[in-house]
A tleap script that builds the chain and sets N, CA, C and O, in Angstrom:
source leaprc.protein.ff14SB
mol = sequence {
  NMET SER ALA SER ASN GLU TRP THR GLU GLY
  HIE LEU THR LEU ARG GLY SER GLU GLN GLY
  THR GLU LYS GLU ASP PHE ARG THR VAL ASN
  ARG GLU PRO PRO SER ASP ARG ILE LYS THR
  VAL ARG TRP HIE ASP TYR LEU SER SER ILE
  TYR SER THR PRO ASP ARG TYR HIE SER GLU
  THR TRP THR SER ASP TYR ASP ALA GLU ILE
  GLY HIE LEU LEU SER LYS PHE GLY GLY PRO
  PRO SER HIE CLEU
}
set mol.1.N position { 9.313 -18.928 -11.154 }
set mol.1.CA position { 9.551 -17.348 -10.806 }
set mol.1.C position { 8.154 -16.904 -11.908 }
set mol.1.O position { 7.724 -17.261 -13.005 }
set mol.2.N position { 7.781 -15.843 -10.756 }
set mol.2.CA position { 6.938 -15.467 -11.902 }
set mol.2.C position { 7.592 -14.125 -12.795 }
set mol.2.O position { 8.689 -13.648 -12.506 }
set mol.3.N position { 6.827 -13.659 -13.802 }
set mol.3.CA position { 6.839 -12.963 -15.164 }
set mol.3.C position { 7.523 -11.152 -14.450 }
set mol.3.O position { 8.161 -10.266 -15.020 }
set mol.4.N position { 7.108 -11.240 -13.326 }
set mol.4.CA position { 7.016 -9.450 -12.150 }
set mol.4.C position { 5.979 -9.498 -11.614 }
set mol.4.O position { 4.862 -9.844 -11.997 }
set mol.5.N position { 6.530 -8.980 -10.290 }
set mol.5.CA position { 6.256 -9.054 -8.643 }
set mol.5.C position { 6.516 -7.729 -8.727 }
set mol.5.O position { 7.592 -7.368 -9.202 }
set mol.6.N position { 5.596 -6.818 -8.290 }
set mol.6.CA position { 5.844 -5.743 -7.886 }
set mol.6.C position { 4.530 -5.332 -6.915 }
set mol.6.O position { 3.427 -5.857 -6.764 }
set mol.7.N position { 5.165 -4.155 -6.333 }
set mol.7.CA position { 4.176 -3.539 -5.253 }
set mol.7.C position { 4.775 -1.903 -4.569 }
set mol.7.O position { 5.858 -1.320 -4.629 }
set mol.8.N position { 3.406 -1.576 -3.913 }
set mol.8.CA position { 3.990 0.152 -3.670 }
set mol.8.C position { 3.109 0.365 -2.434 }
set mol.8.O position { 1.947 -0.034 -2.360 }
set mol.9.N position { 3.597 0.863 -1.710 }
set mol.9.CA position { 2.873 1.108 -0.164 }
set mol.9.C position { 2.175 2.127 0.413 }
set mol.9.O position { 2.923 3.082 0.205 }
set mol.10.N position { 1.347 2.494 0.929 }
set mol.10.CA position { 0.556 3.499 1.115 }
set mol.10.C position { 0.319 3.759 2.547 }
set mol.10.O position { -0.246 2.912 3.238 }
set mol.11.N position { 0.693 4.807 2.995 }
set mol.11.CA position { 0.493 4.862 4.708 }
set mol.11.C position { -0.399 5.809 4.709 }
set mol.11.O position { -0.255 6.833 4.041 }
set mol.12.N position { -1.879 5.472 5.793 }
set mol.12.CA position { -3.034 6.818 6.018 }
set mol.12.C position { -2.151 7.057 7.284 }
set mol.12.O position { -1.495 6.277 7.974 }
set mol.13.N position { -2.368 8.447 7.351 }
set mol.13.CA position { -1.343 9.321 8.079 }
set mol.13.C position { -2.566 10.640 8.478 }
set mol.13.O position { -3.630 10.996 7.971 }
set mol.14.N position { -1.689 11.115 9.725 }
set mol.14.CA position { -3.362 12.401 10.189 }
set mol.14.C position { -3.230 13.181 9.284 }
set mol.14.O position { -4.248 13.873 9.290 }
set mol.15.N position { -2.218 13.663 8.063 }
set mol.15.CA position { -2.649 14.425 6.683 }
set mol.15.C position { -2.701 14.162 5.999 }
set mol.15.O position { -2.511 14.844 4.992 }
set mol.16.N position { -3.137 12.408 6.016 }
set mol.16.CA position { -4.039 11.628 4.695 }
set mol.16.C position { -2.994 10.860 4.292 }
set mol.16.O position { -2.279 10.237 5.075 }
set mol.17.N position { -2.852 10.872 2.964 }
set mol.17.CA position { -1.989 10.074 2.566 }
set mol.17.C position { -0.633 9.756 2.048 }
set mol.17.O position { -0.657 10.104 0.868 }
set mol.18.N position { 0.304 9.368 2.278 }
set mol.18.CA position { 1.281 9.623 2.059 }
set mol.18.C position { 2.000 8.305 1.507 }
set mol.18.O position { 1.676 7.191 1.917 }
set mol.19.N position { 3.237 8.555 0.321 }
set mol.19.CA position { 3.803 6.745 -0.057 }
set mol.19.C position { 4.480 6.447 0.118 }
set mol.19.O position { 5.357 7.223 0.496 }
set mol.20.N position { 4.753 5.069 0.027 }
set mol.20.CA position { 6.393 4.694 1.069 }
set mol.20.C position { 6.677 3.882 0.008 }
set mol.20.O position { 6.422 4.075 -1.180 }
set mol.21.N position { 7.352 2.741 0.651 }
set mol.21.CA position { 8.516 1.744 0.046 }
set mol.21.C position { 7.587 1.400 -1.331 }
set mol.21.O position { 6.366 1.247 -1.296 }
set mol.22.N position { 8.475 1.304 -2.629 }
set mol.22.CA position { 8.000 0.996 -3.365 }
set mol.22.C position { 9.378 -0.537 -4.200 }
set mol.22.O position { 10.570 -0.499 -3.896 }
set mol.23.N position { 8.793 -1.673 -5.190 }
set mol.23.CA position { 8.989 -2.578 -4.757 }
set mol.23.C position { 8.591 -2.871 -6.413 }
set mol.23.O position { 7.508 -3.334 -6.770 }
set mol.24.N position { 10.331 -2.287 -7.834 }
set mol.24.CA position { 9.716 -3.138 -9.282 }
set mol.24.C position { 10.838 -4.160 -9.184 }
set mol.24.O position { 11.828 -4.334 -8.473 }
set mol.25.N position { 10.253 -4.752 -10.202 }
set mol.25.CA position { 11.146 -6.135 -10.355 }
set mol.25.C position { 12.768 -5.871 -10.714 }
set mol.25.O position { 13.438 -6.858 -11.019 }
set mol.26.N position { 13.422 -4.502 -10.678 }
set mol.26.CA position { 14.437 -4.820 -10.827 }
set mol.26.C position { 15.397 -4.165 -9.647 }
set mol.26.O position { 16.524 -4.583 -9.382 }
set mol.27.N position { 14.640 -2.894 -8.893 }
set mol.27.CA position { 14.862 -1.863 -8.215 }
set mol.27.C position { 13.767 -1.964 -7.096 }
set mol.27.O position { 12.685 -2.514 -7.302 }
set mol.28.N position { 14.186 -1.288 -5.668 }
set mol.28.CA position { 13.774 -1.247 -4.421 }
set mol.28.C position { 13.846 0.239 -3.887 }
set mol.28.O position { 14.856 0.701 -3.356 }
set mol.29.N position { 12.841 0.839 -4.055 }
set mol.29.CA position { 13.077 2.925 -3.555 }
set mol.29.C position { 12.626 1.968 -2.096 }
set mol.29.O position { 11.923 0.959 -2.146 }
set mol.30.N position { 13.380 2.723 -0.483 }
set mol.30.CA position { 12.413 2.612 0.364 }
set mol.30.C position { 12.883 3.847 1.150 }
set mol.30.O position { 13.943 4.460 1.271 }
set mol.31.N position { 10.644 4.021 2.012 }
set mol.31.CA position { 10.970 5.633 2.217 }
set mol.31.C position { 9.973 4.909 3.872 }
set mol.31.O position { 8.969 4.199 3.933 }
set mol.32.N position { 10.779 5.465 4.885 }
set mol.32.CA position { 10.504 4.930 6.184 }
set mol.32.C position { 9.270 5.447 6.274 }
set mol.32.O position { 9.165 6.615 5.901 }
set mol.33.N position { 8.131 4.808 6.737 }
set mol.33.CA position { 6.570 4.973 7.163 }
set mol.33.C position { 7.032 6.333 7.574 }
set mol.33.O position { 8.221 6.652 7.572 }
set mol.34.N position { 6.061 7.121 7.925 }
set mol.34.CA position { 5.975 8.195 8.760 }
set mol.34.C position { 5.631 7.451 10.475 }
set mol.34.O position { 5.148 6.377 10.833 }
set mol.35.N position { 6.259 8.865 11.335 }
set mol.35.CA position { 5.573 8.427 12.596 }
set mol.35.C position { 4.398 8.443 13.164 }
set mol.35.O position { 3.998 7.875 14.180 }
set mol.36.N position { 3.501 9.647 11.887 }
set mol.36.CA position { 2.072 9.323 12.368 }
set mol.36.C position { 1.256 8.098 11.315 }
set mol.36.O position { 0.110 8.221 10.885 }
set mol.37.N position { 1.816 7.391 11.158 }
set mol.37.CA position { 0.682 6.553 10.562 }
set mol.37.C position { -0.168 6.107 11.075 }
set mol.37.O position { -0.270 6.285 12.288 }
set mol.38.N position { -1.022 5.432 10.456 }
set mol.38.CA position { -2.078 4.607 11.658 }
set mol.38.C position { -2.707 3.646 10.671 }
set mol.38.O position { -3.586 2.883 11.070 }
set mol.39.N position { -2.366 3.637 9.574 }
set mol.39.CA position { -2.810 2.165 8.575 }
set mol.39.C position { -1.539 2.183 7.601 }
set mol.39.O position { -1.010 3.289 7.497 }
set mol.40.N position { -0.947 1.105 6.849 }
set mol.40.CA position { 0.009 1.058 6.092 }
set mol.40.C position { -0.786 -0.237 5.111 }
set mol.40.O position { -0.918 -1.298 5.722 }
set mol.41.N position { -1.303 -0.211 3.680 }
set mol.41.CA position { -1.464 -0.825 2.874 }
set mol.41.C position { 0.058 -1.047 1.370 }
set mol.41.O position { 1.091 -0.505 0.978 }
set mol.42.N position { -0.661 -1.979 1.141 }
set mol.42.CA position { 0.431 -2.410 -0.010 }
set mol.42.C position { -0.713 -2.960 -1.566 }
set mol.42.O position { -1.605 -3.808 -1.592 }
set mol.43.N position { -0.499 -2.593 -2.018 }
set mol.43.CA position { -0.942 -2.136 -3.655 }
set mol.43.C position { 0.343 -3.361 -4.340 }
set mol.43.O position { 1.519 -3.127 -4.617 }
set mol.44.N position { -0.523 -4.835 -4.473 }
set mol.44.CA position { 0.436 -5.413 -5.775 }
set mol.44.C position { -0.213 -5.483 -6.950 }
set mol.44.O position { -1.255 -5.143 -7.510 }
set mol.45.N position { 0.916 -6.119 -7.129 }
set mol.45.CA position { 0.702 -5.904 -9.118 }
set mol.45.C position { 1.681 -7.246 -9.734 }
set mol.45.O position { 2.867 -7.230 -10.064 }
set mol.46.N position { 0.521 -8.578 -9.746 }
set mol.46.CA position { 1.357 -9.118 -9.608 }
set mol.46.C position { 1.419 -10.196 -11.504 }
set mol.46.O position { 0.269 -10.417 -11.884 }
set mol.47.N position { 2.229 -10.608 -12.236 }
set mol.47.CA position { 2.650 -11.181 -13.300 }
set mol.47.C position { 3.143 -12.808 -13.362 }
set mol.47.O position { 4.302 -13.211 -13.268 }
set mol.48.N position { 1.457 -13.921 -13.617 }
set mol.48.CA position { 2.719 -15.484 -13.672 }
set mol.48.C position { 3.668 -15.398 -14.289 }
set mol.48.O position { 4.881 -15.560 -14.157 }
set mol.49.N position { 2.335 -14.857 -15.663 }
set mol.49.CA position { 3.877 -15.075 -16.795 }
set mol.49.C position { 3.528 -14.750 -17.429 }
set mol.49.O position { 2.330 -14.484 -17.327 }
set mol.50.N position { 4.498 -14.350 -19.175 }
set mol.50.CA position { 3.992 -13.303 -20.185 }
set mol.50.C position { 2.617 -13.367 -20.438 }
set mol.50.O position { 2.032 -12.319 -20.714 }
set mol.51.N position { 1.776 -14.820 -20.371 }
set mol.51.CA position { 0.813 -14.901 -21.111 }
set mol.51.C position { -0.208 -14.441 -20.334 }
set mol.51.O position { -1.206 -14.189 -21.010 }
set mol.52.N position { -0.355 -14.199 -18.945 }
set mol.52.CA position { -1.532 -14.410 -17.888 }
set mol.52.C position { -1.806 -12.976 -18.498 }
set mol.52.O position { -1.618 -12.328 -19.527 }
set mol.53.N position { -2.539 -12.845 -16.843 }
set mol.53.CA position { -3.356 -11.033 -17.306 }
set mol.53.C position { -2.889 -10.837 -15.635 }
set mol.53.O position { -2.749 -11.676 -14.745 }
set mol.54.N position { -2.704 -9.214 -15.640 }
set mol.54.CA position { -2.207 -9.550 -13.996 }
set mol.54.C position { -3.485 -9.909 -12.842 }
set mol.54.O position { -4.685 -10.112 -13.030 }
set mol.55.N position { -2.500 -9.882 -11.336 }
set mol.55.CA position { -3.584 -10.006 -10.165 }
set mol.55.C position { -3.047 -8.491 -9.426 }
set mol.55.O position { -1.963 -8.264 -8.889 }
set mol.56.N position { -4.323 -7.499 -9.633 }
set mol.56.CA position { -3.715 -6.523 -8.556 }
set mol.56.C position { -4.963 -6.567 -7.485 }
set mol.56.O position { -6.180 -6.700 -7.615 }
set mol.57.N position { -4.147 -6.407 -6.448 }
set mol.57.CA position { -5.272 -6.180 -5.535 }
set mol.57.C position { -4.056 -5.635 -4.254 }
set mol.57.O position { -2.828 -5.682 -4.175 }
set mol.58.N position { -5.234 -5.088 -3.312 }
set mol.58.CA position { -3.640 -4.685 -2.435 }
set mol.58.C position { -4.386 -5.628 -0.567 }
set mol.58.O position { -5.449 -6.171 -0.264 }
set mol.59.N position { -3.312 -5.388 0.041 }
set mol.59.CA position { -3.821 -6.021 1.123 }
set mol.59.C position { -3.181 -4.505 2.782 }
set mol.59.O position { -2.733 -3.365 2.659 }
set mol.60.N position { -3.384 -5.069 3.639 }
set mol.60.CA position { -3.513 -4.679 5.670 }
set mol.60.C position { -1.687 -4.724 5.874 }
set mol.60.O position { -1.324 -5.782 6.389 }
set mol.61.N position { -0.882 -4.035 5.642 }
set mol.61.CA position { -0.167 -4.661 5.982 }
set mol.61.C position { 0.630 -4.457 7.849 }
set mol.61.O position { 1.107 -5.289 8.620 }
set mol.62.N position { 0.475 -3.286 7.928 }
set mol.62.CA position { 0.290 -3.153 9.256 }
set mol.62.C position { -1.255 -1.931 9.945 }
set mol.62.O position { -2.044 -1.560 9.075 }
set mol.63.N position { -1.497 -1.477 11.321 }
set mol.63.CA position { -2.700 -0.872 11.193 }
set mol.63.C position { -2.051 -0.672 13.192 }
set mol.63.O position { -1.516 -1.524 13.901 }
set mol.64.N position { -2.463 0.982 13.562 }
set mol.64.CA position { -2.470 0.654 14.528 }
set mol.64.C position { -3.834 0.266 15.397 }
set mol.64.O position { -4.934 -0.093 14.977 }
set mol.65.N position { -3.231 0.525 17.157 }
set mol.65.CA position { -4.360 0.166 17.831 }
set mol.65.C position { -5.043 1.005 17.596 }
set mol.65.O position { -5.965 0.333 17.134 }
set mol.66.N position { -5.413 2.108 17.522 }
set mol.66.CA position { -6.537 3.697 18.213 }
set mol.66.C position { -7.973 3.733 16.695 }
set mol.66.O position { -8.362 4.550 15.860 }
set mol.67.N position { -8.291 2.343 17.092 }
set mol.67.CA position { -9.842 1.834 16.483 }
set mol.67.C position { -10.714 3.168 16.247 }
set mol.67.O position { -11.422 3.238 15.243 }
set mol.68.N position { -10.676 3.911 16.901 }
set mol.68.CA position { -11.258 5.441 16.724 }
set mol.68.C position { -10.326 6.308 15.996 }
set mol.68.O position { -9.878 5.649 15.058 }
set mol.69.N position { -10.118 6.811 16.001 }
set mol.69.CA position { -8.342 7.019 14.730 }
set mol.69.C position { -8.890 6.601 13.643 }
set mol.69.O position { -9.527 7.417 12.977 }
set mol.70.N position { -8.811 5.634 13.329 }
set mol.70.CA position { -8.783 5.193 11.939 }
set mol.70.C position { -9.964 4.916 11.841 }
set mol.70.O position { -9.857 4.215 10.834 }
set mol.71.N position { -10.865 4.898 12.037 }
set mol.71.CA position { -12.551 4.979 11.712 }
set mol.71.C position { -12.604 6.951 11.229 }
set mol.71.O position { -13.166 7.392 10.227 }
set mol.72.N position { -11.854 7.789 12.278 }
set mol.72.CA position { -12.419 9.235 11.836 }
set mol.72.C position { -11.423 9.320 10.714 }
set mol.72.O position { -11.671 10.152 9.841 }
set mol.73.N position { -9.934 8.322 10.556 }
set mol.73.CA position { -9.555 9.162 9.470 }
set mol.73.C position { -10.153 8.850 7.708 }
set mol.73.O position { -10.218 9.511 6.671 }
set mol.74.N position { -10.542 7.309 8.192 }
set mol.74.CA position { -11.490 6.556 6.997 }
set mol.74.C position { -12.346 7.713 6.667 }
set mol.74.O position { -12.266 8.248 5.561 }
set mol.75.N position { -13.052 8.067 7.455 }
set mol.75.CA position { -13.907 8.852 7.198 }
set mol.75.C position { -13.830 10.263 6.453 }
set mol.75.O position { -14.763 10.637 5.741 }
set mol.76.N position { -12.709 11.012 6.641 }
set mol.76.CA position { -12.893 11.821 6.382 }
set mol.76.C position { -11.588 12.102 4.938 }
set mol.76.O position { -11.527 13.052 4.158 }
set mol.77.N position { -10.915 11.175 5.010 }
set mol.77.CA position { -9.984 10.352 3.657 }
set mol.77.C position { -10.323 9.562 2.288 }
set mol.77.O position { -10.014 9.626 1.098 }
set mol.78.N position { -11.421 8.507 3.435 }
set mol.78.CA position { -11.670 7.645 2.414 }
set mol.78.C position { -10.788 6.564 2.921 }
set mol.78.O position { -9.938 6.731 3.796 }
set mol.79.N position { -11.128 5.089 2.123 }
set mol.79.CA position { -10.806 4.060 2.433 }
set mol.79.C position { -9.556 3.970 1.560 }
set mol.79.O position { -9.692 4.952 0.831 }
set mol.80.N position { -7.975 3.135 1.067 }
set mol.80.CA position { -7.110 2.594 0.172 }
set mol.80.C position { -7.918 3.013 -1.415 }
set mol.80.O position { -9.022 2.660 -1.831 }
set mol.81.N position { -6.676 4.056 -2.169 }
set mol.81.CA position { -7.489 3.733 -3.208 }
set mol.81.C position { -6.932 2.516 -4.738 }
set mol.81.O position { -6.047 1.682 -4.545 }
set mol.82.N position { -7.418 2.615 -5.703 }
set mol.82.CA position { -7.008 1.194 -5.789 }
set mol.82.C position { -6.070 1.019 -6.133 }
set mol.82.O position { -5.647 -0.133 -6.227 }
set mol.83.N position { -5.064 2.487 -6.597 }
set mol.83.CA position { -3.953 2.197 -7.267 }
set mol.83.C position { -3.445 3.638 -6.413 }
set mol.83.O position { -4.035 4.571 -5.869 }
set mol.84.N position { -2.360 3.343 -6.577 }
set mol.84.CA position { -0.920 4.991 -6.742 }
set mol.84.C position { -0.953 5.317 -7.440 }
set mol.84.O position { -0.213 6.262 -7.715 }
savepdb mol mol.pdb
quit
């Protein structure tokens, strides 16, 4: 069992980035994805033991089929930040 396994979702929408569901070790804050989301990214913060260094990374969990919109929005708002 890990010492800590937390994550936060972020959604790229037509208006920019919006925060999604957050999972901390002892609670989860659920947020419905926006209806106009184009891409969803999850930022992970994983600590395998109290003696290890945290692993921080992001993964794409959902993307729309509209490649042209994705490219336009990524150029307008940028890619996912390193954290929220």
